[in-house]
C-alpha positions as CSV (number, residue, x, y, z in Angstrom):
1,X,-217.6,-38.6,-141.1
2,X,-217.0,-39.0,-144.6
3,X,-218.6,-36.5,-147.5
4,X,-219.7,-38.9,-149.6
5,X,-223.6,-38.8,-150.6
6,X,-224.8,-41.8,-149.0
7,X,-228.3,-41.7,-149.8
8,X,-227.9,-41.6,-153.7
9,X,-226.4,-45.2,-153.2
10,X,-228.7,-46.7,-151.0
11,X,-232.5,-47.8,-151.8
12,X,-235.6,-49.0,-149.8
13,X,-237.2,-52.1,-150.8
14,X,-240.7,-52.3,-150.0
15,X,-242.1,-55.9,-148.9
16,X,-239.1,-57.5,-148.8
17,X,-238.4,-60.2,-147.6
18,X,-241.7,-60.3,-146.6
19,X,-245.1,-58.0,-146.6
20,X,-244.5,-54.8,-144.3
21,X,-241.1,-54.9,-144.0
22,X,-239.1,-51.9,-145.8
23,X,-235.5,-52.9,-146.7
24,X,-232.9,-51.1,-146.6
25,X,-230.4,-52.1,-149.9
26,X,-227.2,-51.6,-150.2
27,X,-225.9,-53.3,-153.3
28,X,-225.9,-49.9,-155.4
29,X,-223.4,-48.8,-153.1
30,X,-221.5,-51.7,-152.9
31,X,-221.4,-51.4,-156.9
32,X,-220.4,-47.8,-156.7
33,X,-216.0,-47.9,-156.1
34,X,-215.8,-44.6,-154.6
35,X,-218.8,-45.5,-152.3
36,X,-218.0,-49.0,-151.5
37,X,-214.3,-47.6,-150.5
38,X,-216.1,-44.6,-148.1
39,X,-218.3,-46.8,-146.6
40,X,-215.2,-49.2,-145.6
41,X,-213.0,-46.5,-144.4
42,X,-215.8,-44.9,-142.4
43,X,-216.7,-48.2,-140.8
44,X,-212.8,-48.8,-140.4
45,X,-211.9,-45.6,-138.5
46,X,-213.2,-46.0,-134.8
47,X,-211.0,-49.4,-135.0
48,X,-208.0,-48.3,-136.1
49,X,-205.9,-47.7,-133.1
50,X,-207.5,-50.8,-131.2
51,X,-205.0,-54.0,-132.2
52,X,-207.9,-55.4,-133.6
53,X,-207.2,-59.7,-134.4
54,X,-210.2,-60.5,-136.2
55,X,-213.7,-59.4,-137.6
56,X,-216.0,-61.3,-137.5
57,X,-218.5,-60.7,-140.4
58,X,-222.1,-61.5,-140.6
59,X,-223.8,-63.6,-143.7
60,X,-224.3,-62.2,-146.2
61,X,-223.6,-58.7,-146.5
62,X,-221.8,-58.4,-142.9
63,X,-219.5,-60.9,-145.3
64,X,-218.8,-58.4,-148.1
65,X,-218.2,-55.3,-145.5
66,X,-216.3,-57.4,-142.7
67,X,-213.9,-59.0,-145.2
68,X,-213.2,-55.5,-146.3
69,X,-212.8,-53.8,-142.7
70,X,-210.4,-56.7,-142.0
71,X,-208.1,-56.1,-145.1
72,X,-207.9,-52.4,-144.1
73,X,-207.2,-53.1,-140.5
74,X,-204.6,-55.9,-141.2
75,X,-206.5,-58.6,-139.6
76,X,-208.1,-61.9,-140.0
77,X,-211.9,-62.3,-141.0
78,X,-214.5,-65.0,-139.4
79,X,-217.5,-65.6,-141.3
80,X,-220.7,-65.7,-139.1
81,X,-222.9,-68.0,-141.3
82,X,-226.5,-69.5,-141.5
83,X,-226.8,-73.0,-140.4
84,X,-225.2,-75.9,-142.3
85,X,-222.9,-73.9,-144.3
86,X,-219.7,-74.4,-142.2
87,X,-217.9,-77.2,-142.7
88,X,-216.1,-78.1,-139.4
89,X,-218.0,-78.4,-135.6
90,X,-219.6,-75.0,-134.7
91,X,-221.3,-73.3,-132.3
92,X,-224.8,-71.9,-133.0
93,X,-227.6,-69.2,-132.1
94,X,-231.0,-68.7,-132.6
95,X,-232.4,-65.2,-132.5
96,X,-235.5,-63.6,-133.2
97,X,-235.7,-61.7,-136.6
98,X,-238.4,-58.5,-137.4
99,X,-240.0,-60.9,-139.3
100,X,-239.8,-64.3,-138.0
101,X,-236.9,-66.7,-136.1
102,X,-233.3,-67.7,-137.5
103,X,-229.9,-68.8,-136.5
104,X,-226.5,-68.5,-136.9
105,X,-223.1,-70.3,-136.7
106,X,-219.5,-69.7,-136.5
107,X,-216.7,-72.4,-136.3
108,X,-215.8,-73.7,-132.5
109,X,-212.3,-73.4,-133.0
110,X,-212.5,-70.2,-135.4
111,X,-210.3,-68.0,-132.7
112,X,-208.1,-68.6,-129.7
113,X,-209.6,-67.1,-126.2
114,X,-209.0,-63.8,-126.0
115,X,-208.8,-62.8,-129.4
116,X,-209.7,-58.9,-129.8
117,X,-212.5,-58.8,-132.3
118,X,-215.0,-56.4,-133.9
119,X,-218.8,-57.7,-135.2
120,X,-219.7,-56.5,-138.3
121,X,-223.1,-56.0,-140.1
122,X,-224.8,-54.4,-143.0
123,X,-228.0,-52.8,-141.1
124,X,-228.9,-52.7,-137.4
125,X,-232.7,-53.1,-137.2
126,X,-234.1,-54.7,-134.2
127,X,-230.9,-56.4,-133.0
128,X,-231.4,-60.0,-132.8
129,X,-228.7,-60.7,-135.7
130,X,-226.0,-58.6,-133.8
131,X,-226.8,-60.0,-130.2
132,X,-226.6,-63.5,-131.7
133,X,-223.1,-63.0,-133.1
134,X,-222.3,-61.1,-129.8
135,X,-223.7,-64.4,-128.1
136,X,-221.2,-66.8,-130.4
137,X,-218.4,-64.6,-129.8
138,X,-218.8,-65.0,-126.0
139,X,-219.3,-68.8,-126.5
140,X,-215.4,-68.3,-128.3
141,X,-214.3,-66.7,-124.9
142,X,-213.1,-63.9,-127.5
143,X,-212.5,-60.1,-126.3
144,X,-215.4,-58.4,-128.3
145,X,-214.2,-54.7,-128.9
146,X,-217.3,-53.5,-130.4
147,X,-219.6,-53.8,-133.2
148,X,-219.6,-51.8,-136.4
149,X,-223.0,-51.6,-138.8
150,X,-223.5,-49.3,-142.0
151,X,-227.0,-48.7,-141.1
152,X,-228.7,-48.4,-137.8
153,X,-232.6,-48.3,-138.3
154,X,-233.1,-46.4,-134.7
155,X,-236.6,-46.5,-134.6
156,X,-236.8,-50.0,-134.4
157,X,-234.9,-50.0,-130.7
158,X,-232.2,-52.2,-131.3
159,X,-229.6,-50.0,-129.1
160,X,-231.5,-50.2,-126.2
161,X,-230.9,-54.3,-126.4
162,X,-227.4,-53.7,-127.0
163,X,-225.4,-53.8,-124.0
164,X,-223.5,-50.5,-122.9
165,X,-220.3,-52.3,-122.2
166,X,-219.7,-52.9,-125.8
167,X,-219.4,-50.1,-128.3
168,X,-221.6,-49.9,-131.0
169,X,-220.9,-48.1,-133.9
170,X,-223.2,-47.0,-137.0
171,X,-221.9,-45.0,-139.9
172,X,-225.3,-43.9,-141.2
173,X,-228.9,-43.8,-139.2
174,X,-232.4,-43.8,-140.8
């Protein structure tokens, strides 16, 4: 684990995106060059020897972290997006959020069956988004090596919903 002073570059935003939610904002960390580099390095480290062929990055901060991880790991990047944002035929998965419902999509032809992938997002809260991305990856018939998140909020219980057979690595826990 890095000795980087993480908490100095993360902030809580109350009542975002709706009242009662305490949002973990990573944008100050992304704006800090050494912090961003430390985050990407810490998130990439567990996967360096795993022969990752692609990183599936979840919109929107998972794009930023995932694309940077793909660069570090020397592999491809596949965006997992909100509905209507991808131009070709997509696979779709709905899921529940802690504050409502949403949906994500991936191109149906994004990867060949059996490709070795890591799923990436910024924050693991209730786990709905990450589980939806796992479902999409399984529909693509790829081999999911695991998932990486920058921040896990253990008090919300997402890890208990995550399958034990798929490694889940969090850089920070609050």
